[in-house]
All heavy atoms as an XYZ file, in Angstrom:
929
protein
N     -45.570     -1.386      0.373
C     -45.095     -1.029      1.694
C     -46.191     -0.233      2.382
O     -46.717      0.727      1.834
C     -43.821     -0.182      1.576
C     -43.341      0.276      2.939
S     -42.067      1.525      2.935
C     -40.745      0.769      2.110
N     -46.533     -0.667      3.564
C     -47.558      0.021      4.320
C     -46.897      0.764      5.468
O     -46.116      0.196      6.231
C     -48.575     -0.982      4.873
C     -49.703     -0.306      5.594
C     -50.728     -1.300      6.077
C     -51.786     -0.504      6.825
N     -52.718     -1.337      7.515
N     -47.209      2.053      5.578
C     -46.637      2.881      6.623
C     -47.698      3.132      7.678
O     -48.827      3.508      7.365
C     -46.129      4.219      6.052
C     -45.040      3.971      5.017
C     -45.607      5.117      7.157
C     -44.535      5.223      4.339
N     -47.321      2.925      8.907
C     -48.231      3.205     10.009
C     -47.835      4.533     10.648
O     -46.684      4.964     10.552
C     -48.185      2.085     11.067
O     -46.855      1.971     11.564
C     -48.641      0.758     10.466
N     -48.817      5.154     11.297
C     -48.606      6.473     11.888
C     -49.026      6.470     13.347
O     -49.840      5.653     13.760
C     -49.427      7.530     11.139
C     -49.033      7.685      9.691
C     -49.620      6.891      8.698
C     -48.078      8.607      9.314
C     -49.253      7.033      7.365
C     -47.708      8.755      7.987
C     -48.297      7.972      7.024
O     -47.926      8.112      5.719
N     -48.477      7.401     14.099
C     -48.954      7.619     15.459
C     -49.292      9.105     15.604
O     -48.700      9.959     14.947
C     -47.921      7.166     16.512
C     -46.684      8.004     16.563
N     -45.622      7.800     15.710
C     -46.341      9.045     17.360
C     -44.678      8.677     15.986
N     -45.091      9.452     16.977
N     -50.280      9.370     16.421
C     -50.764     10.734     16.580
C     -50.076     11.383     17.778
O     -49.940     10.817     18.845
C     -52.283     10.749     16.796
C     -52.888     12.146     16.895
C     -54.393     12.117     17.022
N     -55.037     11.537     15.862
C     -55.328     12.214     14.743
N     -55.015     13.457     14.643
N     -55.931     11.607     13.749
N     -49.623     12.617     17.549
C     -49.040     13.425     18.608
C     -49.707     14.790     18.524
O     -49.352     15.612     17.679
C     -47.520     13.530     18.448
C     -46.862     14.176     19.648
O     -47.539     14.639     20.561
N     -45.546     14.194     19.644
N     -50.705     14.995     19.363
C     -51.492     16.229     19.281
C     -52.332     16.211     18.026
O     -53.102     15.283     17.782
N     -52.190     17.235     17.196
C     -52.934     17.315     15.939
C     -52.162     16.738     14.759
O     -52.617     16.822     13.623
C     -53.279     18.781     15.635
C     -54.295     19.349     16.613
O     -55.039     18.551     17.210
O     -54.342     20.582     16.768
N     -51.008     16.184     15.008
C     -50.149     15.738     13.917
C     -50.021     14.221     13.896
O     -50.027     13.564     14.920
C     -48.747     16.352     14.058
C     -48.760     17.855     14.049
C     -48.638     18.569     15.241
C     -48.906     18.565     12.869
C     -48.651     19.946     15.249
C     -48.924     19.947     12.866
C     -48.792     20.633     14.052
O     -48.810     22.000     14.055
N     -49.859     13.692     12.675
C     -49.574     12.269     12.485
C     -48.111     12.134     12.074
O     -47.646     12.790     11.146
C     -50.459     11.675     11.391
C     -51.936     11.506     11.723
C     -52.695     11.035     10.497
C     -52.104     10.512     12.858
N     -47.396     11.288     12.791
C     -45.995     11.041     12.487
C     -45.840      9.596     12.041
O     -46.391      8.679     12.652
C     -45.117     11.271     13.730
C     -45.078     12.710     14.160
C     -45.875     13.165     15.195
C     -44.228     13.595     13.531
C     -45.838     14.486     15.592
C     -44.176     14.916     13.917
C     -44.978     15.374     14.954
N     -45.053      9.364     10.969
C     -44.860      7.974     10.524
C     -43.999      7.207     11.517
O     -43.099      7.760     12.151
C     -44.144      8.129      9.181
C     -43.505      9.464      9.228
C     -44.358     10.324     10.118
N     -44.310      5.941     11.676
C     -43.516      5.060     12.530
C     -42.372      4.507     11.688
O     -42.504      3.493     11.020
C     -44.370      3.910     13.076
C     -45.466      4.411     13.984
O     -45.287      5.391     14.694
N     -46.601      3.745     13.949
N     -41.262      5.199     11.708
C     -40.099      4.810     10.926
C     -38.997      4.324     11.857
O     -38.788      4.876     12.929
C     -39.569      5.994     10.110
C     -40.540      6.617      9.116
C     -39.917      7.826      8.455
C     -40.936      5.597      8.065
N     -38.327      3.302     11.427
C     -37.181      2.807     12.185
C     -36.024      2.600     11.218
O     -36.220      2.240     10.054
C     -37.483      1.477     12.892
O     -37.855      0.516     11.904
C     -38.590      1.627     13.909
N     -34.848      2.820     11.695
C     -33.642      2.571     10.921
C     -33.059      1.260     11.405
O     -32.829      1.073     12.597
C     -32.620      3.714     11.114
C     -31.343      3.417     10.364
C     -33.209      5.036     10.682
N     -32.839      0.365     10.466
C     -32.245     -0.909     10.851
C     -30.756     -0.693     11.083
O     -30.063     -0.113     10.253
C     -32.438     -1.969      9.754
O     -31.882     -1.474      8.541
C     -33.908     -2.272      9.551
N     -30.286     -1.137     12.212
C     -28.880     -0.970     12.566
C     -28.109     -2.163     12.023
O     -28.448     -3.305     12.278
C     -28.723     -0.901     14.089
C     -29.328      0.331     14.714
C     -28.557      1.585     14.342
O     -27.360      1.546     14.140
N     -29.265      2.687     14.239
N     -27.067     -1.851     11.271
C     -26.198     -2.925     10.814
C     -25.070     -3.071     11.812
O     -24.786     -2.167     12.591
C     -25.670     -2.639      9.423
C     -24.866     -1.356      9.315
C     -24.427     -1.099      7.897
O     -25.299     -0.931      7.052
O     -23.215     -1.066      7.676
N     -24.448     -4.211     11.773
C     -23.366     -4.441     12.719
C     -22.218     -3.486     12.410
O     -21.898     -3.231     11.249
C     -22.903     -5.882     12.656
C     -22.401     -6.313     11.296
C     -22.106     -7.782     11.255
O     -23.040     -8.571     11.395
O     -20.920     -8.120     11.085
N     -21.609     -2.928     13.449
C     -20.529     -1.976     13.212
C     -19.320     -2.656     12.577
O     -18.926     -3.751     12.975
C     -20.195     -1.444     14.603
C     -20.734     -2.451     15.545
C     -21.875     -3.135     14.863
N     -18.785     -2.007     11.572
C     -17.622     -2.538     10.883
C     -16.405     -1.702     11.258
O     -16.526     -0.531     11.598
C     -17.846     -2.488      9.372
N     -15.258     -2.308     11.190
C     -14.024     -1.573     11.429
C     -13.718     -0.802     10.145
O     -13.477     -1.401      9.101
C     -12.871     -2.536     11.778
C     -11.585     -1.773     11.979
C     -13.221     -3.345     13.005
N     -13.768      0.525     10.230
C     -13.630      1.322      9.012
C     -12.260      1.974      8.885
O     -11.887      2.395      7.808
C     -14.739      2.375      8.905
C     -14.749      3.301     10.094
C     -16.079      1.709      8.713
C     -15.746      4.432      9.985
N     -11.511      2.056      9.942
C     -10.138      2.538      9.876
C     -10.003      3.988      9.435
O     -10.963      4.751      9.356
N      -8.774      4.344      9.128
C      -8.425      5.727      8.767
C      -9.118      6.164      7.479
O      -9.721      7.239      7.424
C      -6.907      5.814      8.592
C      -6.411      7.112      8.031
C      -4.912      7.030      7.795
C      -4.389      8.240      7.093
N      -2.953      8.156      6.843
N      -9.027      5.346      6.444
C      -9.589      5.741      5.151
C     -11.113      5.767      5.181
O     -11.734      6.594      4.524
C      -9.075      4.814      4.051
C      -7.574      4.889      3.903
C      -6.766      3.839      4.315
C      -6.969      6.026      3.392
C      -5.389      3.915      4.198
C      -5.600      6.115      3.277
C      -4.815      5.052      3.678
O      -3.451      5.131      3.576
N     -11.716      4.886      5.947
C     -13.169      4.905      6.106
C     -13.634      6.166      6.817
O     -14.640      6.772      6.451
N     -12.897      6.575      7.842
C     -13.253      7.803      8.560
C     -13.083      9.029      7.664
O     -13.915      9.943      7.680
C     -12.395      7.961      9.821
C     -12.704      6.945     10.894
S     -14.375      7.070     11.544
C     -14.300      8.651     12.342
N     -12.020      9.048      6.865
C     -11.825     10.165      5.939
C     -12.943     10.210      4.905
O     -13.448     11.288      4.560
C     -10.464     10.047      5.250
C      -9.247     10.314      6.127
C      -7.965      9.943      5.382
C      -9.207     11.763      6.562
N     -13.350      9.051      4.398
C     -14.438      8.978      3.422
C     -15.751      9.445      4.054
O     -16.537     10.163      3.433
C     -14.576      7.548      2.900
C     -15.696      7.337      1.929
C     -15.446      7.997      0.617
N     -16.496      7.634     -0.324
C     -16.603      8.137     -1.525
N     -15.716      9.003     -1.963
N     -17.573      7.766     -2.306
N     -15.984      9.046      5.286
C     -17.209      9.440      5.992
C     -17.269     10.962      6.150
O     -18.307     11.577      5.891
C     -17.260      8.756      7.361
C     -18.503      9.042      8.151
C     -18.465      8.270      9.467
C     -19.698      8.511     10.292
N     -19.649      7.772     11.554
N     -16.170     11.558      6.555
C     -16.116     13.012      6.703
C     -16.325     13.701      5.355
O     -17.053     14.689      5.255
C     -14.769     13.441      7.310
O     -14.615     12.776      8.561
C     -14.701     14.931      7.512
N     -15.697     13.170      4.315
C     -15.853     13.740      2.974
C     -17.310     13.681      2.522
O     -17.842     14.673      2.011
C     -14.961     12.984      1.984
C     -15.206     13.362      0.547
C     -14.738     14.561      0.037
C     -15.914     12.519     -0.301
C     -14.971     14.910     -1.278
C     -16.146     12.853     -1.611
C     -15.671     14.056     -2.108
O     -15.915     14.406     -3.402
N     -17.953     12.543      2.701
C     -19.354     12.420      2.294
C     -20.253     13.344      3.102
O     -21.145     13.990      2.549
C     -19.832     10.975      2.452
C     -19.268      9.955      1.478
C     -19.755      8.561      1.837
C     -19.641     10.306      0.049
N     -20.025     13.424      4.398
C     -20.855     14.264      5.264
C     -20.733     15.736      4.874
O     -21.728     16.452      4.860
C     -20.460     14.068      6.722
C     -21.400     14.777      7.677
C     -21.089     14.545      9.144
N     -20.267     13.391      9.398
C     -19.157     13.411     10.123
N     -18.732     14.513     10.688
N     -18.460     12.320     10.315
N     -19.531     16.191      4.537
C     -19.314     17.601      4.247
C     -19.616     17.980      2.802
O     -20.068     19.091      2.545
C     -17.874     17.992      4.577
C     -17.581     17.939      6.058
C     -16.126     18.204      6.387
O     -15.314     18.389      5.448
O     -15.807     18.229      7.592
N     -19.368     17.073      1.853
C     -19.487     17.422      0.440
C     -20.687     16.811     -0.277
O     -21.097     17.317     -1.317
C     -18.203     17.033     -0.294
C     -17.024     17.799      0.232
O     -16.989     19.017      0.162
N     -16.057     17.093      0.803
N     -21.203     15.724      0.235
C     -22.365     15.058     -0.366
C     -23.363     14.697      0.731
O     -23.606     13.512      0.991
C     -21.930     13.804     -1.128
C     -20.953     14.066     -2.220
N     -21.321     14.622     -3.422
C     -19.612     13.876     -2.287
C     -20.255     14.748     -4.192
N     -19.201     14.304     -3.514
N     -23.958     15.703      1.379
C     -24.818     15.401      2.534
C     -26.046     14.569      2.179
O     -26.485     13.756      2.993
C     -25.210     16.778      3.060
C     -24.961     17.717      1.938
C     -23.864     17.129      1.117
N     -26.597     14.738      0.984
C     -27.775     13.939      0.611
C     -27.427     12.464      0.472
O     -28.171     11.593      0.926
C     -28.380     14.464     -0.692
C     -28.963     15.842     -0.521
O     -29.321     16.254      0.579
N     -29.041     16.584     -1.608
N     -26.322     12.198     -0.172
C     -25.883     10.816     -0.340
C     -25.528     10.206      1.015
O     -25.874      9.065      1.304
C     -24.694     10.767     -1.289
C     -24.353      9.391     -1.781
C     -25.195      8.330     -1.908
C     -23.083      8.929     -2.203
N     -24.529      7.233     -2.386
C     -23.219      7.579     -2.583
C     -21.835      9.517     -2.316
C     -22.165      6.820     -3.047
C     -20.796      8.747     -2.787
C     -20.958      7.419     -3.148
N     -24.840     10.978      1.856
C     -24.478     10.515      3.194
C     -25.726     10.162      3.996
O     -25.808      9.107      4.612
C     -23.657     11.594      3.911
C     -23.356     11.283      5.351
C     -22.324     10.421      5.693
C     -24.105     11.844      6.380
C     -22.043     10.124      7.003
C     -23.828     11.559      7.702
C     -22.797     10.699      8.010
O     -22.535     10.412      9.316
N     -26.717     11.044      3.974
C     -27.945     10.808      4.733
C     -28.700      9.606      4.181
O     -29.226      8.792      4.942
C     -28.823     12.053      4.702
C     -30.030     11.953      5.593
C     -30.824     13.241      5.607
O     -30.816     14.000      4.636
N     -31.529     13.489      6.695
N     -28.752      9.486      2.872
C     -29.436      8.355      2.261
C     -28.776      7.029      2.651
O     -29.461      6.065      2.998
C     -29.431      8.515      0.747
O     -29.929      7.372      0.114
N     -27.467      6.994      2.598
C     -26.750      5.768      2.959
C     -26.912      5.457      4.439
O     -27.011      4.293      4.825
C     -25.270      5.889      2.601
C     -25.028      5.886      1.102
S     -23.304      6.107      0.682
C     -22.682      4.502      1.096
N     -26.942      6.496      5.270
C     -27.129      6.286      6.702
C     -28.515      5.727      6.978
O     -28.669      4.783      7.756
C     -26.929      7.610      7.468
O     -25.621      8.109      7.192
C     -27.075      7.409      8.960
N     -29.528      6.304      6.346
C     -30.904      5.873      6.598
C     -31.197      4.481      6.054
O     -32.030      3.767      6.606
C     -31.890      6.883      6.020
C     -31.922      8.242      6.721
C     -32.840      9.201      5.990
C     -32.349      8.090      8.168
N     -30.531      4.097      4.971
C     -30.762      2.763      4.420
C     -29.856      1.714      5.058
O     -29.991      0.528      4.765
C     -30.549      2.753      2.896
O     -29.224      3.201      2.602
C     -31.581      3.610      2.191
N     -28.920      2.152      5.900
C     -28.049      1.212      6.593
C     -26.898      0.704      5.749
O     -26.336     -0.345      6.038
N     -26.525      1.436      4.697
C     -25.454      0.995      3.809
C     -24.136      1.719      4.048
O     -23.138      1.397      3.426
C     -25.873      1.207      2.356
C     -27.067      0.388      1.940
C     -27.452      0.670      0.516
C     -28.698     -0.113      0.134
N     -29.132      0.206     -1.221
N     -24.124      2.692      4.942
C     -22.936      3.524      5.117
C     -21.751      2.728      5.656
O     -20.647      2.801      5.099
C     -23.231      4.711      6.036
C     -22.066      5.663      6.258
C     -21.665      6.328      4.953
C     -22.413      6.696      7.299
N     -21.934      1.958      6.702
C     -20.817      1.212      7.289
C     -20.236      0.197      6.318
O     -19.023      0.000      6.265
C     -21.237      0.523      8.584
C     -21.309      1.491      9.736
O     -20.738      2.569      9.688
N     -22.023      1.114     10.775
N     -21.093     -0.436      5.547
C     -20.606     -1.408      4.558
C     -19.766     -0.692      3.491
O     -18.701     -1.161      3.096
C     -21.778     -2.147      3.918
C     -21.340     -3.188      2.924
C     -22.490     -3.970      2.342
N     -23.659     -3.117      2.127
C     -24.904     -3.470      2.422
N     -25.143     -4.646      2.943
N     -25.914     -2.665      2.192
N     -20.238      0.490      3.045
C     -19.499      1.277      2.056
C     -18.139      1.704      2.612
O     -17.116      1.606      1.929
C     -20.325      2.506      1.657
C     -19.587      3.479      0.802
N     -19.261      3.220     -0.504
C     -19.079      4.709      1.087
C     -18.597      4.254     -1.001
N     -18.478      5.171     -0.048
N     -18.120      2.161      3.858
C     -16.870      2.610      4.470
C     -15.890      1.457      4.654
O     -14.682      1.617      4.464
C     -17.157      3.294      5.808
C     -18.004      4.564      5.726
C     -18.295      5.089      7.117
C     -17.360      5.618      4.856
N     -16.402      0.286      4.994
C     -15.536     -0.894      5.127
C     -14.959     -1.288      3.765
O     -13.794     -1.692      3.669
C     -16.317     -2.055      5.739
N     -15.754     -1.150      2.695
C     -15.260     -1.447      1.349
C     -14.175     -0.462      0.942
O     -13.169     -0.843      0.328
C     -16.405     -1.420      0.341
C     -17.368     -2.567      0.464
C     -18.608     -2.402     -0.405
O     -18.685     -1.402     -1.170
O     -19.492     -3.260     -0.328
N     -14.368      0.815      1.276
C     -13.357      1.830      0.970
C     -12.066      1.511      1.716
O     -10.969      1.601      1.157
C     -13.868      3.243      1.317
C     -12.745      4.257      1.301
C     -14.969      3.659      0.361
N     -12.193      1.119      2.981
C     -11.008      0.772      3.781
C     -10.254     -0.394      3.152
O      -9.030     -0.351      2.993
C     -11.417      0.417      5.201
C     -10.276     -0.088      6.048
C     -10.804     -0.764      7.308
C      -9.713     -1.584      7.923
N     -10.116     -2.904      8.266
N     -10.980     -1.440      2.785
C     -10.343     -2.618      2.200
C      -9.681     -2.283      0.863
O      -8.544     -2.698      0.593
C     -11.365     -3.733      2.024
N     -10.368     -1.512      0.039
C      -9.804     -1.126     -1.256
C      -8.569     -0.258     -1.083
O      -7.585     -0.403     -1.815
C     -10.841     -0.372     -2.085
O     -11.948     -1.174     -2.358
N      -8.611      0.656     -0.125
C      -7.474      1.540      0.115
C      -6.265      0.742      0.605
O      -5.136      0.987      0.153
C      -7.852      2.617      1.126
N      -6.476     -0.197      1.512
C      -5.358     -1.015      1.992
C      -4.762     -1.855      0.873
O      -3.543     -1.972      0.747
C      -5.815     -1.903      3.138
C      -6.021     -1.173      4.432
C      -6.520     -2.089      5.536
O      -7.082     -3.146      5.282
N      -6.327     -1.659      6.773
N      -5.630     -2.412      0.040
C      -5.156     -3.219     -1.081
C      -4.362     -2.367     -2.066
O      -3.306     -2.777     -2.567
C      -6.349     -3.867     -1.784
C      -5.988     -4.764     -2.932
C      -7.228     -5.379     -3.563
O      -8.137     -5.774     -2.836
O      -7.247     -5.454     -4.804
N      -4.854     -1.163     -2.312
C      -4.169     -0.267     -3.233
C      -2.804      0.154     -2.680
O      -1.823      0.230     -3.428
C      -5.042      0.959     -3.499
C      -4.592      1.815     -4.618
S      -5.847      3.070     -4.916
C      -5.273      3.701     -6.464
N      -2.738      0.423     -1.378
C      -1.455      0.772     -0.753
C      -0.469     -0.389     -0.881
O       0.715     -0.185     -1.167
C      -1.651      1.126      0.718
C      -2.237      2.483      0.980
S      -1.157      3.844      0.564
C       0.053      3.726      1.873
N      -0.953     -1.608     -0.685
C      -0.088     -2.778     -0.769
C       0.439     -3.013     -2.183
O       1.526     -3.553     -2.354
C      -0.827     -4.014     -0.270
C      -1.062     -4.016      1.220
C      -1.956     -5.150      1.680
O      -2.391     -5.973      0.840
O      -2.245     -5.214      2.891
N      -0.315     -2.630     -3.190
C       0.163     -2.797     -4.568
C       1.017     -1.617     -5.026
O       1.917     -1.792     -5.841
C      -1.012     -2.989     -5.544
O      -1.882     -1.872     -5.466
C      -1.769     -4.254     -5.251
N       0.745     -0.427     -4.506
C       1.510      0.747     -4.927
C       2.914      0.787     -4.345
O       3.858      1.217     -5.022
C       0.779      2.029     -4.532
C      -0.379      2.462     -5.412
C      -1.071      3.682     -4.832
C       0.092      2.755     -6.818
N       3.060      0.379     -3.107
C       4.368      0.481     -2.450
C       5.464     -0.306     -3.181
O       6.549      0.246     -3.427
C       4.279      0.062     -0.988
C       3.675      1.109     -0.084
S       4.534      2.686     -0.108
C       6.057      2.256      0.699
N       5.259     -1.562     -3.570
C       6.324     -2.262     -4.314
C       6.636     -1.600     -5.662
O       7.798     -1.547     -6.072
C       5.765     -3.674     -4.519
C       4.747     -3.842     -3.462
C       4.178     -2.482     -3.219
N       5.609     -1.071     -6.333
C       5.842     -0.395     -7.608
C       6.677      0.864     -7.409
O       7.576      1.158     -8.200
C       4.513     -0.049     -8.273
C       3.747     -1.246     -8.773
C       2.429     -0.846     -9.379
C       1.624     -2.054     -9.796
N       0.304     -1.695    -10.320
N       6.353      1.618     -6.356
C       7.128      2.822     -6.072
C       8.558      2.477     -5.659
O       9.507      3.185     -6.035
C       6.444      3.650     -4.987
C       5.178      4.391     -5.417
C       4.493      5.020     -4.215
C       5.494      5.447     -6.454
N       8.726      1.395     -4.896
C      10.074      0.965     -4.518
C      10.891      0.537     -5.732
O      12.105      0.747     -5.786
C      10.001     -0.187     -3.516
C      10.033      0.210     -2.049
C       9.769     -0.991     -1.164
C      11.334      0.863     -1.691
N      10.234     -0.050     -6.694
C      10.932     -0.461     -7.905
C      11.323      0.771     -8.726
O      12.418      0.833     -9.275
C      10.042     -1.390     -8.731
C      10.716     -1.965     -9.947
C       9.797     -2.910    -10.689
O       8.625     -3.057    -10.362
N      10.333     -3.561    -11.704
N      10.429      1.745     -8.777
C      10.696      2.957     -9.561
C      11.711      3.858     -8.865
O      12.575      4.455     -9.510
C       9.386      3.715     -9.789
C       9.513      4.871    -10.737
C       8.159      5.469    -11.052
C       8.307      6.606    -12.046
N       7.018      7.189    -12.403
N      11.599      3.969     -7.546
C      12.509      4.796     -6.747
C      13.165      3.908     -5.689
O      12.686      3.818     -4.570
C      11.742      5.930     -6.053
C      10.929      6.793     -6.980
C       9.545      6.673     -7.031
C      11.547      7.719     -7.799
C       8.792      7.466     -7.873
C      10.801      8.518     -8.650
C       9.430      8.387     -8.686
O       8.683      9.168     -9.524
N      14.259      3.259     -6.028
C      14.888      2.323     -5.086
C      15.355      3.026     -3.810
O      15.823      4.159     -3.841
C      16.076      1.754     -5.857
C      15.960      2.245     -7.242
C      14.970      3.329     -7.294
N      15.217      2.320     -2.726
C      15.608      2.854     -1.418
C      17.120      2.742     -1.241
O      17.741      1.824     -1.759
C      14.894      2.094     -0.310
N      17.704      3.685     -0.506
C      19.140      3.576     -0.209
C      19.383      2.390      0.732
O      18.456      1.853      1.337
C      19.467      4.904      0.474
C      18.165      5.428      0.963
C      17.107      4.883      0.060
N      20.623      2.011      0.850
C      20.977      0.871      1.691
C      20.672      1.190      3.152
O      21.150      2.184      3.696
C      22.462      0.540      1.517
C      22.827     -0.767      2.195
O      21.911     -1.564      2.480
O      24.025     -0.981      2.436
N      19.873      0.349      3.753
C      19.442      0.573      5.134
C      20.598      0.443      6.119
O      20.654      1.160      7.122
C      18.327     -0.421      5.492
C      17.702     -0.190      6.843
C      16.564     -1.165      7.048
C      15.882     -0.957      8.380
N      14.792     -1.895      8.590
N      21.534     -0.439      5.836
C      22.639     -0.658      6.772
C      23.625      0.516      6.785
O      24.314      0.733      7.775
C      23.366     -1.952      6.439
O      23.928     -1.872      5.142
N      23.694      1.285      5.698
C      24.623      2.408      5.643
C      24.061      3.659      6.323
O      24.760      4.323      7.075
C      24.984      2.728      4.195
C      25.843      1.663      3.549
C      26.149      1.978      2.103
O      25.915      3.131      1.676
O      26.624      1.070      1.404
N      22.811      3.991      6.008
C      22.218      5.211      6.575
C      20.738      4.955      6.844
O      19.903      5.088      5.952
C      22.402      6.380      5.605
C      22.066      7.715      6.234
O      21.653      7.738      7.417
O      22.217      8.736      5.547
N      20.424      4.592      8.077
C      19.051      4.230      8.430
C      18.103      5.422      8.333
O      16.957      5.274      7.906
C      19.006      3.642      9.833
C      19.608      2.271      9.930
C      19.478      1.693     11.324
O      19.012      2.337     12.240
N      19.913      0.447     11.475
N      18.548      6.600      8.737
C      17.672      7.772      8.691
C      17.305      8.133      7.260
O      16.165      8.521      6.984
C      18.322      8.961      9.396
C      18.459      8.832     10.912
C      19.160     10.046     11.487
C      17.105      8.647     11.555
N      18.256      8.010      6.362
C      17.970      8.289      4.955
C      16.970      7.267      4.403
O      16.066      7.606      3.645
C      19.277      8.252      4.168
C      19.186      8.838      2.802
C      20.566      8.924      2.174
C      20.493      9.639      0.853
N      21.806      9.755      0.217
N      17.132      6.000      4.804
C      16.216      4.959      4.362
C      14.810      5.219      4.887
O      13.824      5.110      4.153
C      16.720      3.593      4.841
C      15.838      2.461      4.419
C      15.874      1.804      3.223
C      14.790      1.866      5.182
N      14.907      0.821      3.202
C      14.222      0.846      4.392
C      14.275      2.090      6.441
C      13.169      0.062      4.826
C      13.224      1.302      6.872
C      12.687      0.310      6.072
N      14.698      5.589      6.180
C      13.391      5.869      6.782
C      12.742      7.068      6.103
O      11.548      7.041      5.783
C      13.528      6.107      8.308
C      12.244      6.660      8.888
C      13.914      4.829      9.008
N      13.499      8.105      5.831
C      12.957      9.283      5.152
C      12.456      8.918      3.759
O      11.380      9.363      3.324
C      14.013     10.378      5.073
N      13.221      8.094      3.066
C      12.824      7.664      1.724
C      11.530      6.847      1.766
O      10.619      7.061      0.957
C      13.955      6.852      1.083
C      13.667      6.410     -0.306
N      13.733      7.252     -1.382
C      13.269      5.204     -0.796
C      13.415      6.590     -2.480
N      13.122      5.339     -2.149
N      11.439      5.923      2.704
C      10.237      5.100      2.821
C       9.025      5.946      3.214
O       7.907      5.711      2.730
C      10.457      3.964      3.828
C      11.505      2.954      3.397
S      11.170      2.221      1.792
C       9.832      1.137      2.202
N       9.215      6.918      4.073
C       8.120      7.828      4.435
C       7.646      8.621      3.228
O       6.441      8.851      3.054
C       8.539      8.766      5.563
C       8.603      8.076      6.896
O       8.034      7.006      7.087
N       9.315      8.686      7.843
N       8.585      9.056      2.386
C       8.210      9.775      1.163
C       7.400      8.879      0.230
O       6.402      9.317     -0.352
C       9.457     10.283      0.445
C      10.124     11.439      1.165
O       9.462     12.075      2.020
O      11.312     11.707      0.872
N       7.824      7.639      0.078
C       7.089      6.707     -0.782
C       5.697      6.421     -0.229
O       4.716      6.350     -0.988
C       7.868      5.397     -0.952
C       9.186      5.476     -1.711
C       9.796      4.088     -1.842
C       9.012      6.115     -3.065
N       5.601      6.284      1.074
C       4.294      6.056      1.703
C       3.385      7.257      1.478
O       2.197      7.100      1.180
C       4.461      5.778      3.209
O       5.317      4.662      3.377
C       3.129      5.490      3.869
N       3.936      8.454      1.592
C       3.143      9.660      1.363
C       2.681      9.744     -0.092
O       1.539     10.138     -0.365
C       3.955     10.897      1.737
N       3.548      9.356     -1.018
C       3.164      9.366     -2.435
C       2.026      8.374     -2.693
O       1.046      8.692     -3.390
C       4.368      9.014     -3.303
C       5.425     10.097     -3.362
S       6.958      9.559     -4.138
C       6.433      9.121     -5.775
N       2.147      7.180     -2.133
C       1.105      6.172     -2.317
C      -0.201      6.621     -1.662
O      -1.287      6.439     -2.227
C       1.560      4.836     -1.733
N      -0.089      7.226     -0.497
C      -1.291      7.672      0.207
C      -2.007      8.798     -0.544
O      -3.230      8.853     -0.566
C      -0.927      8.125      1.613
C      -2.126      8.278      2.502
C      -1.729      8.413      3.960
O      -1.340      9.530      4.355
O      -1.815      7.410      4.666
N      -1.259      9.686     -1.174
C      -1.877     10.740     -1.979
C      -2.707     10.144     -3.104
O      -3.807     10.607     -3.396
C      -0.806     11.656     -2.567
C      -0.241     12.660     -1.605
C       0.799     13.558     -2.255
O       0.696     13.800     -3.480
O       1.692     14.015     -1.542
N      -2.159      9.120     -3.737
C      -2.892      8.465     -4.823
C      -4.167      7.808     -4.302
O      -5.235      7.934     -4.900
C      -1.996      7.408     -5.498
O      -0.800      8.036     -5.942
C      -2.702      6.752     -6.669
N      -4.064      7.121     -3.182
C      -5.228      6.450     -2.592
C      -6.293      7.466     -2.215
O      -7.480      7.281     -2.513
C      -4.808      5.604     -1.370
C      -6.016      5.139     -0.587
C      -3.974      4.425     -1.809
N      -5.896      8.552     -1.584
C      -6.857      9.567     -1.181
C      -7.548     10.195     -2.379
O      -8.761     10.402     -2.379
C      -6.169     10.644     -0.334
C      -5.674     10.206      1.032
C      -4.923     11.337      1.724
C      -6.813      9.734      1.910
N      -6.776     10.486     -3.422
C      -7.350     11.124     -4.616
C      -8.298     10.193     -5.362
O      -9.345     10.623     -5.849
C      -6.243     11.605     -5.535
N      -7.945      8.917     -5.457
C      -8.741      7.997     -6.269
C      -9.884      7.324     -5.531
O     -10.909      7.021     -6.134
C      -7.831      6.934     -6.883
C      -6.893      7.494     -7.914
C      -6.045      6.425     -8.588
O      -6.357      5.217     -8.424
O      -5.083      6.796     -9.261
N      -9.710      7.062     -4.239
C     -10.743      6.317     -3.519
C     -11.532      7.156     -2.519
O     -12.756      7.064     -2.461
C     -10.117      5.135     -2.771
C      -9.562      4.007     -3.618
C      -8.919      2.955     -2.741
C     -10.652      3.396     -4.457
N     -10.851      7.931     -1.734
C     -11.512      8.615     -0.627
C     -12.224      9.876     -1.094
O     -13.399     10.093     -0.793
C     -10.499      8.930      0.503
C     -11.155      9.730      1.611
C      -9.917      7.644      1.035
N     -11.527     10.722     -1.847
C     -12.091     12.008     -2.255
C     -12.584     11.989     -3.682
O     -12.430     12.926     -4.434
C     -11.064     13.128     -2.060
C     -10.571     13.238     -0.650
C      -9.220     13.311     -0.379
C     -11.466     13.265      0.416
C      -8.771     13.418      0.941
C     -11.021     13.360      1.719
C      -9.667     13.441      1.967
O      -9.223     13.537      3.236
N     -13.183     10.909     -4.087
C     -13.688     10.798     -5.446
C     -15.162     10.479     -5.414
O     -15.656      9.722     -4.685
C     -12.927      9.693     -6.192
C     -13.247      9.663     -7.648
O     -13.999     10.471     -8.155
N     -12.663      8.725     -8.333
């Protein structure tokens, strides 16, 4: 690899460019992962940004998180059956929200904040 330089006063600066990758839809889990990397692993975050791999990584995290949520929810419903929706809709909605929160905690712990 040959690096070229340009002179600015008495200093030589390398001519570096970052290749821009196409923006990916990273969603909620991708944004959470990005914030986590930026705050807790700044060297890794900067390296991935400079090499152009960050958006691809965030899109992979998003896809994995969605897939994990889709597999966890039926398992949680089987383990903790929901009340009859026709009898008490608010109780059913509260139960489903609790299950979603349980699944999301698992996803965040295993994929986003790991």
